Structure formats: structure tokens, C-alpha cells
PADO-69739 format. One record per atom (N, C-alpha, C): residue in one letter; x, y, z. Coordinates in steps of 0.02 Angstrom, whole numbers, plus 50000, padded with zeros to 5 digits. Atoms other than C-alpha are relative to their C-alpha. Layout:
PADO-69739
aXYZ...
//
This chain:
PADO-69739
m499995000550074m514474876751815m499255002049975a500614997250024a513144886351712a499624994849968p500385004550036p511694876851644p500055000849929r499874999750074r511854872251465r499315002049968q500584996650034q510694882451351q499884995949934a500245002950065a509724874051206a500215004749944p499914996150056p510274880451035p499405002949968a500564996750032a509214893050957a499814997649928p500105001650070p508284888850795p500355004349952a499654995350042a509284895250653a499465003549950v500444996250041v508424908950560v500415002049939p499584999350062p509054909850376p499975007549987a499894993350024a509734925950319a499595002149937v500444998350057v508564935450195v500455002849951s499594997250061s509374938150028s499605006149968t500244994050038t509114955249943t500335000449931r499674999250064r510124951249791r499525000249943r500384999150062r509314956449625r500204995049951t499795004950053t509254942849494t499725001449935g500264997750061g508504952249354g499234998949995f500775001250006f506744949949282f499874992450007s500275006749985s505864934549344s499294999249964m500695002050024m504304925649280m499475004550037s500524996049958s503354935049421s499995006749973t499994992950024t503884951949358t499715000649934v500285000050062v503424947949181v499214999950005l500725000949998l501724942449226l499635005550035f500294993849972f501424957349341f499955005749948v500024994350055v501844968949193v499454998849953v500605001350046v500644959249080v499295000750035f500594998949960f499304959749215f499855006950003g500194992949994g499464978249237g499845003649932l500244997250062l499424982349053l499324997349977a500665002450022a497944970949022a499475002950042t500514997049958t497034978549171t499865007349969l500054993150019l497354996349102l499604999649931a500335001250066a496764990148925a499294998550011g500665002049988g495224981948990g499605006450028m500334993949966m494764998449093m499855004949947t500174995750053t494815007848927t499514997049951g500555002650040g493564995948844g500284994349964a499735006050046a494724982348761a499824993650034g500185007349971g494214964048774g499244999050011g500705001549987g492354967448804g499844995250050p500205005349950p491564952748888p500554995050015l499465005149984l493164943148886l500405002950050f499514997149950f494064954848999f499924997250070p500075003049932p493284947949167p500344993750007p499595006149988p493894930549142p500715000749992a499324999450010a495524936249077a500325003650057y499764996949942y495804947949226y500114994850057v499925004749940v495454933449350v500554995249988a499505005350016a496584921149250a500705003350006l499334997550000l498034933549235l500155001350078a499844998649927a497854938449427a500174993450029v499855006849969v497924919449471v500684998049981f499385001750027f499384916649363f500595004150032a499544994949967a500334932549430a500074998450073g499955001949929g499884927149611g500404993850008l499595006249992l500574909749585l500695001049989a499334998750013a502194915849511a500315003650059a499764996149942a502354928249654a500104995150061y500035005049943y501964914449778y500664995450006y499435004250001y503394903849721y500665003449994q499374996650013q504654917149670q500125005950042k499904993649959k504354932849768k499435000050054p500554999949951p503334929649932p499795006350022g500254994049984g503324946949983g499605003849953r500424997350054r502614952649822r499304997149999y500685003450000y501204939649836y499585002950058v500374997149948v500734946650004v499705006849985a500284993450023a500624964149935a499504999749942f500475000650059f499714958249782f499294998150028v500665002249973v498334950049886v499615006250026f500274993549978f498044967249975f499835004649945w500164995850055w498104975949809w499364998249967l500635002150028l496734965549736l499375001350040w500634998349959w495554967549882w499915007949998y500074992449996y495924986849883y499755002849938f500164997350058f495724989649700f499584996849945t500435003950049t494774976149609t499295003149998p500644996950009p493084984249658p499995006649954f500014994650042f493624999849573f500094998749925v500035002550068v494104990249419v499364997249973r500665003050017r492464981249424r499475006149979r500454994850020r491494997949425r500125003249933v499774996750059v492465005049275v499694995049948i500215004850048i492054988249181i499285000349994d500824999750000d490204989349229d499815006349963w500204993150032w490125007649169w500044998649923r499855000950074r490845002048999r499524995049969h500325005950032h489904985948969h499394998150035g500655001649969g488354987049082g500054996650068f499945002349933f488044982949263f499834992750006n500035007549985n488274964849318n500094998950072p499965001749930p487834960349495p500504995050025t499555005249980t488944945349494t500615000549945n499414998450044n490424952749392n500554995050015l499505004749983l491734939049374l500625003150024v499364996949974v493134952049413v500054999450075l499985000449925l492694950749597l500274993350025l499785005949979l493254933349596l500764999350004a499294999450002a495104938049569a500335000250073p499695000149924p495514943249753p499844993450038v500175006249962v494554927549816v500514994449984l499585006450023l495564914749710l500735001750020v499294998749982v497254923949734v500154999050069t499905001049930t497034924049921t500054992850018l500015007349987l496594905749917l500644996749982i499355003150017i498354902249841i500354998150063a499635000449932a498994904250020a499854992950024a500165006849974a498174886850055a500534994749985l499475004250019l499624879049966l500494999050057t499515000749944t500674882550120t499814995650049l500315005449953l499524871750221l500194993049984v499755006850028v500054857450110v500714999250008y499245000250001y501924861050103y500244999750073k499745000149932k502064864350291k499514997250051a500515003349958a500704852450356a500254997550070r499715002249934r501894845950494r500045005750050e499924995249948e502014863250569e499325002550028l500684998249972l500094864050596l499954997750068r500165002949931r500314855350762r500195005350055g499854994949957g501004871450839g499485002750037t500604996849959t500034879750980t499715005949966m500304993950032m499844895550876m499504998049943m500395001750055m499014885450738m499334996150020y500685003549979y497614875750840y499435005149994p500614995950004p496434891150847p499795000549927y500174999450071y496564891950654y499604993749981v500345005650018v496044874550644v499284999150022f500654999649977f494534876950752f499595004349955a500354995550043a494034890950634a499844996449929l500125003850062l494264880350478l499454994750010a500545004749986a493214866850557a499315002950001a500634996249994a491814879350589a499795001449927v500174998450071v491874884250405v499794993349967g500185006250038g491854866250349g499254997950020y500655001849975y490244863450453y499495004549961g500494994650032g489414879450386g499944998449927y500055001750070y489874873850209y499544993949984s500435004850013s489014857650228s499295000750009v500684997849999v487414865250288v499835004749945g500124995450051g487544878650158g499834996549933m500115003350058m487614866350015m499264996749999l500675002649996l485954858950081l499485005249997k500474994649992k485084875350113k500035005149948a499914994050047a485774888750000a500174997849933g499775002350067g486414877949859g500704999649991l499315001350012l488104872349793l500415006049980v499634993950022v488654887649700v500065005650056p500014995449951p488174900349835p500464998050059a499665002649944a488884889549979a500754999949979t499245001050019t490564886749880t500295006449996y499714993150005y490784905249837y500105003050070a499934997449933a490494909950023a500534996050037m499455003749964m491664896050081m500625002249984l499354996350021l493034903249975l500135006050028t499884993449965t492814920350049t500184999150073w499895001049930w492964912550224w500694996550005v499315004549997v494444899550186v500545004049979g499434996850026g495494911750089g500345004250051p499714996549945p495774923950231p500344996950052l499705004149951l496044910850353l500634996549982a499315002650021a497344902050245a500475004949989f499544995050006f498134918150209f500375001850067a499754999049931a498364921350400a500514994350022m499505005449987m499114903950417m500624999749959h499374999850047h500254906550269h500515005350033l499494994949971l500974922150359l500284997050058t499695003249939t501134912850522t500534995049988l499525005850015l502014897750442l500655002249969n499414997050031n503164908950347n500425004850044w499604995249958w503954917250499w500705000849987r499274999450020r505694913650436r500145005349957i499814994450046i505534926450304i499555005550020f500484994949976f504454938350410f500245006949976p499804993650020p505604953550373p499865001649923v500144998850076v505274951150182v499275001749996l500744999149998l503424949450211l499805006950027r500144993949969r503394964450326r500195005849955d499784994250038d504404976450215d499585000649932s500404999750061s503384972050054s499295002250021f500654996749982f501754975650149f500085006250017l499944993049989l502334991450219l500195004649945r499914996550062r502884997250049r499385000949958f500674999450032f501184993149982f499585005350038m500354995049964m500365002950120m500275007149998q499614993149997q501585017550103q499655004549939w500294996350064w500825022249925w499214998449996a500745001550003a499075013449938a499615004650045v500404995449961v498455023150091v499865007449968p500174992950029p498705041250010p499644999149942v500365000950062v498075034849844v499294998650010i500765000549996i496405027949908i499725004950043a500254994449962a496215041650031a499885006049956a500034994250045a496505054949898a499374998549951y500535002150049y495325045649778y499275000650035g500594998649966g493995045849913g499765006750010i500164992949991i494075064049947i499745002749932y500184997850065y493995067249757y499374997349980q500625003550024q492565055149737q499425004050029l500584996449970l491495065049860l499855006849967v500024993350026v491885081849780v499745000249929k500125000050076k491775076749595k499894993149985p500065007150009p491045059049584p500164998149932p499885002450068p491795050049431p499374996549973i500685001850029i490455044449310i499934992050011w500135007149988w490795025449341w499794999250066d500275001049929d490475027849531d499255002350002l500674998250004l488875036949493l499574994649968y500375005550032y488305023349374y499904994550046w500055005049960w488695010449498w499475000850061m500464998749941m487735018549647m499334999749972r500695000150025r486175020249531r499824993049989s500135006650018s486365002849476s499924995150053a499955004849943a486804993649634a499445001350052q500524997749956q485465003449731q500164998650072v499825000549935v486445002649895v499775006150038l500354993949968l485315014549998l500415003250056s499614997549941s486505015450146s500525004749985i499454995550023i487825024450043i499775007249996g500294993850008g486715039150005g499765001649923n500284997950065n486175049049846n500635000849953p499454998950048p487305049149685p500075006849974l499934992550007l487665067349699l500635001850035p499374997949961p489205077049746p499775001650070f500144999249923f489305077649942f499404997150018g500655003349988g487735066849937g500034993750025f499985007449985f488385050649993f500654999150048r499405001849959r489655041950114r500594997449957v499445001750045v491355039850034v500124992150003f499855006950004f491745022249978f500684998449962g499355000150037g493375025649879g500054994749950t499935005250051t494045010749784t499714993350017l500385006749981l493074997849879l499275000949986n500714999850022n491224993949857n499565003850054t500504997149948t490465000750026t500475004250044p499624995949955p491025013450155p500384995550060g499705004449941g491334999250288g500664997649981p499305002450015p492764989850205p500495005649983y499524994250019y493505006350137y500205003250070a499784997549932a493535012750318a500584995950030v499495004549972v494404997450377v500634999749964a499364999850042a495624997750235a500505006350025l499644994349983l496065015750286l500324999350073l499775000349937l496155012850472l500584995650017v499505005249997v497224997450459v500685002749968g499424997150036g498425006350338g500295005150045m499744994749959m498585021350456m500304997050060l499695002849941l498925010550608l500694996949989f499365003350016f500285000750520f500545005449982l499494994550019l501105016550451l500215003750062l499764996749934l501105024550620l500504996650038g499505004149965g502155010450686g500594998649953s499415001150055s503405012050540s500385006349995n499544993950015n504715024050482n499975002049924r499984998450071r504115027150306r499965007549978r500004993250021r504335042950214r499315002449974g500614997850023g502875054250179g499434997650047m500495002949957m501965046250325m499505005050028v500554995449968v501185062150395v499505002049947l500544997850054l500365067150228l499544993949990s500465005950005s499785049150211s499454999550057l500475000449946l498985049250384l499505005649998t500534994250006t498245066850359t499454998149941l500505001450054l497375061450195l499554994150028g500435005849979g496815044450274g499545002350058l500494998449948l496055053250430l499405004149969v500584996250035v495035065550316v499524994949966a500445004750038a494425050950205a499614995850049l500345004549951l494065040250364l499355003850026l500534996549975l493035053950427l499375000649951l500494999550059l492105055950263l499594993849990t500405005650011t491545038250266t499405000250048r500544999749949r490425042550412r499834993350028t500125006849973t490625024950476t500265000550082r499884998649929r490525026950668r500384994050029s499595006449966s491135009050710s500714999949981a499354999650021a492685012350608a500415005750039w499644994649959w493035028650704w500164997550064v499845002349930v492915019750872v500534994549993a499485004850010a494005005450801a500675003149993f499404996050007f495295018150747f500285002450065v499814997149935v495335026250922v500304994250040i499775005149964i495525009151001i500684998049979g499375002150031g496955004250882g500555005250014l499594994749989l497755021150907l500294999450076l499815000949923l497825019251098l500484994150012i499535005649985i498625002151088i500675001149965v499394998250029v499915007850959v500395004950040q499614994249957q500365023451070q500254997650067f499815001249935f500365015251238f500254992450014f499775007249989f500804996251213f500554997949956g499495001750041g502144997651090g500695002650028p499354997849973p504005002751107p499965006450035i500014993849964i504215016551236i500315005449966r499584994750029r505505025551133r499565003649946r500364996850050r504165028951001r499395004450021i500644995749975i502825037351110i500045006949985g499974992450010g503545054951094g499945001349921r500024998950069r503825052650909r499284999349972n500765000350022n501995046750885n499585005950016y500334994549982y501405061750975y500025005349954v499814994450052v502285073950861v499674998449936i500265002350067i501625063650708i499265001450002l500744999149992l499765064250768l499875007450005i500104992949998i499935082850812i500025003349932f499984997250068f500505086550639f499474997349949m500525003450041m499225074950562m499365004050017f500614995849986f497775084750648f500035006749977l499874993550020l498515101250608l499925000649928l500064999650070l498685097450429l499284998449970s500665002250021s496935089950417s499475005650011l500524995049984l496095105550488l499765004049944p500254996550062p496045115950328p499494996149960l500535004050038l495105102150240l499374999550043l500595001949954l493975097950388l499625006250022s500304993649985s493595116350414s499485002349943l500454997950057l492695117850246l499314998150013d500725001149975d490825119050270d499754993449968v500265006250030v490425104450150v500224994250039f499745005549957f491535093050257f499775000850072r500164999149926r491295100350427r499274998250020n500695000849980n489365100050422n499824992349999t500125006750013t489335081850362t500324995850054i499665003349946i490575075450489i499745002150072a500274998149940a489855085650632a499324997150018a500645002849989a488145079250609a500094992550025r499925007049980r488755061250616r500364999650069l499715000549936l489825064650770l499475001450059s500494998049949s488375072450859s499444994050016s500485005749994s487335056250829s500274995350057f499715004349946f488485047850962f499555001650066a500454998349940a487425057351094a499234998049998t500775001850006t485745051751025t499954993349966l500025006650037l486105033750973l499324996350008a500665004249994a484455027251042a499545002849949e500474997750044e483555038550921e500234999749929d499745000150068d484675035650774d499644993949956n500405004350036n483695027450628n500474993449983s499645006050006s485155015450584s500104996050054v499925004049937v485425009850757v499324996150017q500665003349992q483525005950769q499924994449954q500035005550051q483644995650612q500454994450017r499595005449980r485114986050673r499624996150057v500325002649941v484164982950836v499504995149981m500575003850028m482664976150736m500274993749964l499745005250039l483744965450624l500324994550056s499715004949947s484664958150780s499514996050037r500525003849970r483014953250856r499724994649955e500185004550049e482494944850697e500474993949996a499525005150007a484144935750686a500074995250060t499965003949940t484084930150870t499424994850001r500545004049998r482354922650845r500204993949944a499815005550048a483044913150685a500474995350025i499525004249970i484504906850784i499744995150044a500335004649944a483404899950919a499664994949965l500395005350038l482314891350789l500414995149967g499535003750039g483714884350689g500714999450028a499375000549972a485134878150794a500564997649946e499545002650050e485954869950639e500355005849958g499744994350038g486184886950557g499734999649931a500264999150066a485724893850385a500484997149951g499465002350038g487444888450316g500295005749954l499674995550044l488684897350205l499635001649937g500334998450061g487924906850058g499315003050018s500634997949984s486404912150158s500035007750011t499904992549989t487124930050190t500615001749955g499344997250029g488454941150103g499924999249923g500005000150076g488944940249919g499684993549972g500315006850028g488324922049901g499295000949985t500724998650012t486574928249908t499825002149925k500124997550062k486724935549738k500024993749952l500045006850040l486974917249667l499464996350019q500575004249983q485414910949743q499415002549953e500574998450040e483834910349642e499505003550047a500514996849956a482744915049794a500325006150035g499764994049964g483974928049859g500134998450065g499875001049931g484414929950043g500145006150034a499834994849961a484894941350179a500715003149980a499324997750018a486364952850117a500455000550068s499564999149939s486934956550299s499495000350056i500344999449939i486274955550476i500195006350043d499694993349963d487344971250533d500144997650074n499785001949929n487834961150687n500514993949988g499585005850026g489384950450650g499954994250053f500105004849950f489194941050818f499434995749989l500565003950016l487464935350780l499954997049928e499955002950068e487854932450596e500384993250003v499655006349989v489094919450651v499594994250015f500435006249978f487834909150739f499414998849954y500535000450041y486474912850612y500234995949936v499745003150059v487594906450468v500294992950019l499665007149976l488654892550563l499634996350046g500345003549954g487394887850687g500324999550066w499665000949940w487754883350862w500644995450003p499385004050005p489024869950820p500585003849971g499484995950035g490014880450694g500165006550041g499884994249965g489784895950794g500484999150063a499585000749937a490504888550954a500774997849979l499365001250020l491994881150855l500375006749981l499674993250018l492364898550783l500185003650054m499874996449943m492254906750950m500534996550045m499505003349966m493364893751028m500695002049970g499444998350032g494644897450898g500185007250009l499844992449990l494464916750922l500245000650072i499734999749931i494674914551112i500704997650001g499305001950005g496184904851073g500495004749969q499554994950031q496924918250964q500105005350050l499904995049952l496594931051099l500474998450055l499535002149952l497474920851232l500714999649969t499365000550036t498914918251106t500325007250000l499774992750012l499054937351078l500165002750067m499844997749936m499084940251260m500634998150026r499295002249978r500684930051283r500515002749963f499454996750040f501644940151156f500265006150041h499694995149966h502824951251246h500505003949951d499514996850050d503884956151091d499675006449979a500264994350025a502644969851050a500295006450033r499674994749970r503574980751172r500595001949966e499354999250032e505124979451065e499905001249923d500084999650075d504394977650885d499295003649989s500534995650017s503204991750831s499574997149951f500445003050047f502604981950685f499524994850027a500335005149966a502084967650791a499415003350038n500474996449958n501164980250908n499415002849952s500474997650046s500324987850758s499484994449971a500395006250024a499714970850698a499444997950057r500375001749944r499024967050867r499465005050011a500464994749994a498214984350873a499414999249955c500545000950048c497294981050709c499514993850019f500445005449975f496714963950776f499435002150044w500404997749945w495984971550930w499485005249976a500404995150024a495254986850837a499414996649959l500485002750044l494354976350705l499524994850047l500475004149956l493694964450843l499445004150033s500444996149979s492784978850912s499405002049954v500594998950053v491744979850751v499554994450001l500405006050003l491104962450778l499275000550007l500714999049985l489484968250852l499605004049946i500334996150053i489174979550693i499924996349933g499965003050060g489584968250553g500484994149992d499595006050009d490524952850481d500725002549996i499244998050005i492444953650503i500374993649978f499685006150006f492854936150455f500094997849924s499945002850071s492644934650268s500105006449959g499924994250052g492984944850109g500595005050018a499414995049995a494074960850110a500105001250076i499914998549926i493764964350294i500284993650034g499735006649967g494154945850339g500724999349983t499315000450014t495784946650243t500405004550041i499654995149953i496284962150339i500064997250068f500095002249931f495704955250504f500514993950013w499585006349992w496504937650488w500715002049979g499334998750026g498004945250395g500375003550062a499664996449943a498374957050550a500174994250048l499865005149954l498284941750661l500594996049972g499405004350026g499514931650542g500635004250007f499414996149990f500704945950546f500224999750076a499914999849929a500594947150736a500374992750025c499715006549985c500974927950754c500684998949961s499385000450037s502354928450619s500545003550030a499474996049965a503214942950700a500224996650072h499815002749933h503144933850872h500414993849990a499635005850010a503864917950807a500705001849977y499344997950024y505294927150716y500345003550063n499724996349943n505614938050868n500264995050054f499805005049949f505664923150983f500624996449975a499425003550023a506894914650868a500655002950001i499374995650000i508104929250870i500135002650069g499914997749933g507864931651057g499775007050015k500224993549995k506984948651037k499334999850042g500624999649969g505684952951163g499794995050054l500055005349948l505914938451283l500005003650072q499984997149937q505564942151469q500644999450033s499375001349971s507244934551520s500515002349956q499464998150039q508644944451453q500564995549997h499475004950003h509854931051501h499904995249942v500165005350051v508964918551386v500045003549932a500024996650060a508834931651256a500685001149971r499294999450027r510694934851254r500274993249978s499835006450021s510984915951248s499844998049931l500265000950069l509864913851098l500345003349948a499624995850045a510694927751011a500674997349984a499315002750010a512394921051036a500004992949968a500075006350034a511874903450985a499805001249925r500174998750071r511074910350828r500585002549960a499434997150034a512664920650787a500524994049986a499565005150013a513674904650807a499824994949941v500285004650055v512564894350694v500125003549931l499934997250066l512654907350558l500695001049982q499284999550013q514494908850577q500314993649979r499795006550015r514754890250562r499764998449926g500285000450067g513574891250407g500355004049945
//
């Protein structure tokens, strides 16, 4: 007599029925029209708070009515709000603490509602590493309030908690994983070519609002506000987050079947090289290797063809002198890293950070680095250029240990996922997580735009695994997989 199999958890069928205009659709139309009006100069000083308020209302409506749209909207805000901010600054004067930048932070934080609604599911093994990371942020916030001040610490805390909550939101909503995945891929399908094309155009003929922002913000690492005189930063604030947005979008598209993918990847590759961000180049290669050799075997040949076409189509642009000389000079610097000025500065900052960590085991607290320093009266270190050291500098030894324990737990969790061999999206998500983890020694990957992308990739990987396990896909035992699939079919038939 065959052993009795436990019934598989029922995975609800995803409805694709259209129900007409919803409140979410109306609010998104209003938000889009208001954004366009504000960028033309309407609203004046009232536009930034209106932009934030409308973004939050649209995000809340999407969260409750259109979960997939909410996920895409979070990424839209992180990808394009810096561009909106620069246009507003150009029209109304530079503001280092423009309120517009609060929109993606607050909308991402809406995901924390899921932790309230599904608190019972936080006991799962995939959720424990997130809890360790949240505990680390809580410790850093308590120290930051004392050392950096309430406002800087609170803003920094939101930029840390939002991405973590967003990843937990994706993981806990595994039952509607196909909806979240498809909406995200639709966003990437048009966002990658748009931001890539804008970045290329930005270098050739910089828009006036980008030139104004470069002169006003005085970010010396970008370059000079002249055509071909700076590192491309596209619709984001700096080349680093822009490069991460490009490489993650390219890795996800490579693992999908979206139309126009070859053109999108070609534009993305050119723009990525023009950022001159070496760490992002290395991360992209790491992610590319994982996508190619650890995903479904049936896609290996297809991916080779796509990559060949991508490189062939990019050659005409890359062969132009203005592009080739810039990229070649940056590539050649890999051979002389010890003599590179930026590397030497990073080493110097790392030594100073190491001494500070040794002297202050409790940490400097949230708000002591990053965007929170703009809210301090005395200012602070904008960045340490070493994400690993910055964790211990900000969170101290107690918070840093908690975060690293959570991160190790996530790595061990990902290593147990076998469905990546069957699910190309899950493999792309895992590739993005590993690729961005390689950037840790260069900069912060846990907060802000990069943090949302990093933790979001992990959330997608966990969500895909839970969904695939529920439907019996990617299990090592094919007998158990068939039993689960049969049990699920029986449950759906009875329903």
C-alpha cells in the first residue's frame, strides 16, 4: 500500500478579468497629469508636497486593489523621481532636501502593512533572516536618535525599513506571485530602454535641468557639466544607482520572453558602460554567468543568441570615438587599480572607517551617513564607499552582527532553492541578489534605491520559491512533485 501523501496547499487561481476603471486607475491618471503639470512649472512650491501626497494615495489604492501595479509603481518612483526632482529644482531653484524625494520612500513603506495583515506568517523559516535585519535597523535607529538627531535618524530608518518591508511583502504574497512577476516584467520591458536611451542622450546633449543640477549639487565624482564630460547617471541621481537599475533590469529581461528584448538589452549595455561604474560591470558579469549557467538548461542556447545579437548591435555605438575612448580608458584601469586615484581614496576612507569602528563599538547610528546627513545641522559623511564597513560604522558591532546574521541566513535560504533550474525568473532574481552582493565592498546596498532593488530581488526569489513549491515545480523528488500537482488539481476541481 502506497504511503499517503499530504495534500498540497491550495494556490488560488489568479483572476485576469477586467472590471473597468478602479479608484487605483483614477488616482494614477491624476498622479500622472499632476506630475506633468508640475514639471512644466504649475503649482510652484506646492508641487513637491502634492507630488508626495498623490504618490502615497495612488500607492495605497494600488496596494489594496492592484497588487501588481503597486510593485511596479514602487520601482517607477525609485527610477524616475530623481528626474522629476531635477526638473523641479531647475524651475524653482535648487533644494538639497527637496520633498519630492520622499515619495518613493513613503510608497515603499506601504508594504509594511503586509507585516500587520500577515503577522502569523512571519514565523516561517524564510522570514527569520528579515527579522534579524529589522532588529539591526531598530538598534541603529535608537543610536542614531541620540547621536545624529531625531529627524536624520528617522529619515534614514525609513530608507532602510522600506526596502526590507517591500521584500517581506513580496515573500508573503507568494500566492499571487504570477501577478507580481508579470507586472514587474512589464515595467522593466519599457523602463530599461527608456532610462538607457535617456542616459545616452544625456551624455551627448545634456538637458538643461541635468546641467543645472550637476552645478548646484557639486557631486565631483560625476564629472564636469559638459557634453561627454561626465559619467552617465540617467534618470537617477548618481551613476551607481543608475548602473544598478540597468543591470538588474537587463538580467530580469534576459530571463524572460518579452518583445523588443534585444533592443532593450543593447541600449542597456551601452548605457551601463557609459556609467563607467566598474563595480557594476563586474556585478553584471557575475549575474550574467548565473543567469546563463544556473537557470533552465533549455534557455542556454537561446540566451547565447540574444547576447551575440546584443553585442553586435551595440558595436556601432561603442565604436564611436567619443564613446570608445571613454570606456576603453576605464576598462584599462582594471590593470592598474593600485595606482587608480578613486581606489586610493576608497582605501583611505576604509582605514578611517576602521579606526572609527574600533573606537566606537556602539556605532554612529542611522542618519550619520547617506541622505540623512543633509538633515543634520553639523552634517556628516555622505558615504564611506565601503558597504561592509559602513554597516558596522552605522549600526555598530551589535547591529552589524544582527544584519550579517540575517544576510547569512538569506544566503543559506537561497542555496536551498532548486526551482531556479525550472523557473528562469526565479534564477534571474537570485542572480541579481548575488550580483549586487558583490558590490557590498564598494558601497551601501541595503537602503534607498539600491536597497529596494537588492531586497526586492531577494523577495522575488523567495516568493517564486514558495509558489513553485506549492505547485510542485522544481522539487528534487519528481514523485512528490507529481503527487502535489495531482492534489492541487483535485482541490481546484472541488472548488
